[in-house]
C-alpha positions in Angstrom: 41.3 49.0 -35.7 42.5 46.2 -32.7 40.8 42.9 -32.9 38.2 42.4 -31.2 38.3 41.0 -27.1 35.9 38.8 -26.5 35.5 37.3 -23.0 32.6 35.4 -21.1 31.9 34.3 -18.3 32.2 30.3 -17.7 28.9 28.9 -18.0 27.8 28.0 -14.3 24.4 25.8 -14.4 22.1 24.5 -11.8 18.7 22.9 -11.6 15.8 24.7 -12.3 13.5 23.1 -9.4 11.1 23.6 -7.2 12.5 21.0 -4.9 9.3 19.8 -4.3 6.1 19.1 -7.0 3.0 18.2 -4.0 0.7 18.6 -7.0 3.0 15.9 -8.9 3.4 13.7 -5.9 -0.7 13.5 -5.0 -0.8 12.8 -8.5 1.0 10.2 -8.4 -0.1 8.7 -5.1 -3.5 8.9 -6.6 -2.5 6.9 -9.4 -0.8 4.7 -7.5 -3.9 3.9 -5.2 -6.2 3.6 -7.9 -4.1 0.7 -9.5 -3.6 -0.8 -6.8 -7.6 -1.1 -5.8 -8.1 -2.0 -9.2 -5.5 -4.9 -9.6 -6.8 -6.0 -5.6 -10.4 -5.8 -7.4 -9.0 -8.1 -10.3 -7.7 -10.4 -7.7 -10.7 -11.1 -5.6 -12.3 -12.0 -8.7 -9.8 -14.3 -9.8 -9.6 -15.7 -6.6 -13.5 -16.6 -6.4 -13.7 -17.6 -9.7 -10.7 -20.5 -8.9 -11.2 -20.7 -5.3 -13.0 -24.7 -6.2 -9.8 -25.0 -8.2 -6.9 -25.0 -5.3 -6.1 -25.3 -2.5 -6.6 -23.6 0.5 -2.5 -23.3 1.2 -2.2 -22.6 -2.2 -5.1 -20.1 -2.6 -3.3 -18.4 0.7 0.2 -18.7 -0.6 -0.7 -17.1 -4.7 -3.0 -13.8 -2.6 -0.1 -12.8 -1.1 2.9 -13.1 -3.7 -0.2 -11.6 -5.8 -0.7 -8.7 -3.2 3.1 -7.8 -3.2 3.7 -7.6 -7.7 0.6 -5.4 -7.6 2.0 -3.1 -5.2 5.2 -2.7 -6.6 3.5 -1.8 -9.9 1.0 0.6 -8.3 4.1 2.0 -6.6 6.7 2.3 -9.7 3.9 3.2 -11.8 2.9 6.0 -9.1 6.7 7.3 -9.1 7.1 7.5 -12.7 3.9 9.3 -12.8 5.6 12.1 -10.1 8.7 11.7 -12.5 7.0 13.1 -15.3 4.9 15.6 -13.7 7.8 17.5 -11.9 9.6 19.8 -14.8 13.6 20.4 -13.9 14.4 18.4 -11.4 17.5 16.2 -11.5 17.8 12.7 -10.8 18.6 12.8 -6.9 15.6 15.3 -6.9 13.2 13.1 -8.9 13.9 9.6 -6.1 13.5 11.8 -3.8 9.9 13.0 -4.5 9.1 9.2 -5.8 10.0 7.9 -1.8 7.7 11.3 -0.6 4.8 9.3 -2.6 5.3 6.2 -1.6 5.2 8.1 1.9 2.0 9.8 1.1 0.7 7.2 -0.5 1.0 4.7 2.6 -0.2 7.0 4.8 -3.4 7.4 2.9 -4.0 4.3 2.7 -2.9 3.4 6.5 -6.3 6.1 7.0 -8.8 4.9 5.0 -7.6 1.6 6.8 -7.9 2.8 10.3 -11.3 4.5 9.5 -12.7 1.4 8.1 -11.2 -0.3 11.5 -13.1 2.0 13.3 -16.4 2.5 11.9 -16.5 -1.7 12.0 -15.8 -1.2 15.7 -18.8 1.5 15.9 -21.5 -0.7 14.1 -20.2 -3.9 16.5 -20.8 -1.9 19.8 -24.1 -0.4 18.2 -25.4 -3.9 17.7 -23.8 -4.8 21.0 -25.6 -2.6 22.7 -28.7 -3.4 21.1 -29.0 -6.9 21.4 -27.9 -5.7 25.6 -31.4 -3.7 25.6 -33.1 -7.5 24.7 -33.8 -10.0 27.3 -31.0 -12.0 26.8 -31.1 -15.9 25.7 -29.0 -18.5 25.5 -28.0 -19.7 22.1 -29.3 -23.3 23.4 -32.8 -22.3 24.0 -32.7 -20.1 20.6 -32.1 -23.5 18.7 -35.0 -25.2 19.9 -36.9 -22.9 18.7 -35.3 -23.4 15.7 -36.6 -26.7 15.1 -33.1 -28.2 16.2 -32.9 -31.9 18.6 -31.0 -31.7 21.5 -28.7 -34.5 20.4 -27.6 -31.6 17.9 -27.0 -29.5 20.2 -25.0 -32.2 22.2 -22.8 -32.8 18.8 -22.3 -28.9 18.4 -21.4 -28.5 21.8 -18.5 -31.5 22.2 -17.1 -29.6 18.7 -16.8 -26.4 20.2 -15.4 -27.4 23.4 -12.8 -29.9 21.3 -12.3 -26.5 19.1 -11.2 -24.7 22.3 -9.2 -27.4 23.5 -7.2 -27.9 20.6 -6.9 -23.9 20.8 -5.9 -23.3 24.0 -2.9 -26.8 23.2 0.7 -25.2 23.6 1.6 -26.4 20.4 -0.9 -24.7 18.7 0.0 -21.6 20.0 3.5 -21.8 19.0 1.8 -22.6 15.4 -0.3 -19.5 15.5 3.0 -17.3 16.9 5.2 -18.8 14.0 2.7 -17.7 11.4 2.1 -14.4 12.9 5.3 -13.3 13.3 6.5 -14.8 9.0 3.3 -12.6 8.2 5.3 -9.2 10.1 8.6 -10.2 8.3 7.1 -11.0 5.3 5.0 -7.5 5.6 8.4 -5.3 6.5 10.5 -7.2 3.4 7.6 -5.8 1.0 7.3 -2.3 2.7 10.6 -1.6 1.7 11.0 -2.9 -1.7 7.7 -1.1 -2.4 10.2 2.0 -1.6 12.7 0.6 -4.1 10.2 0.0 -7.1 8.7 3.8 -6.5 12.1 5.2 -6.2 12.8 3.2 -8.9 9.8 4.4 -10.7 10.7 8.0 -10.1 14.3 7.4 -11.8 13.0 5.8 -15.2 10.2 8.8 -15.2 12.6 11.5 -14.8 13.4 14.1 -18.2 15.9 16.1 -18.9 16.6 19.1 -16.2 16.5 23.5 -17.1 19.5 25.0 -16.5 19.8 28.4 -15.7 23.0 30.3 -17.7 24.9 32.9 -17.0 27.1 34.7 -19.5 28.7 38.1 -19.5 28.0 39.8 -22.3 30.3 40.6 -25.1 32.8 43.4 -25.0 34.9 44.7 -28.2 37.4 47.2 -27.9 38.1 49.1 -31.7 
């Protein structure tokens, strides 16, 4: 009997993945948004508790830093959840899933924000229309009916004139423009860094990839 002649195909493997798992992506986005909401509530509660102990400038800077850190942490956790719920992805696919999760979360947040602004605008328009149907009365007449004296009314008018002059001052307008510019750049950087944290979380949560291996049958000659 001759020695068996064994021939086996070279193993060829490829990632066993559905390329994208929307269920995992929506789950990760839901976790990220919910975690951000809870952390925001915690920050608001802490800020109200410390408002009488911290200066306004420090409170403002702390709020910006806290918002950025909670955004990074929430999207990182969302990326980890997305990868853990996706089976068989490789590293590149996991990172792409994390980026898609980040995009979905931001779209949902933007939609909710725009809906809230639209609702507020509708309420304001309704209040304005209702007020227009009432006989107009100046604020001075309303104040007098409430018992405010003429001297107090004149003081308020003087203060309003001073505030209006400050608002129209070129230096004040330039300071406001500089603050808006800084806020825009901060928002731009925070958005990009949050995307990186979402991808990092997806990379951390990636599991072992499953592979399909093709093997030729063993042939034995006698």
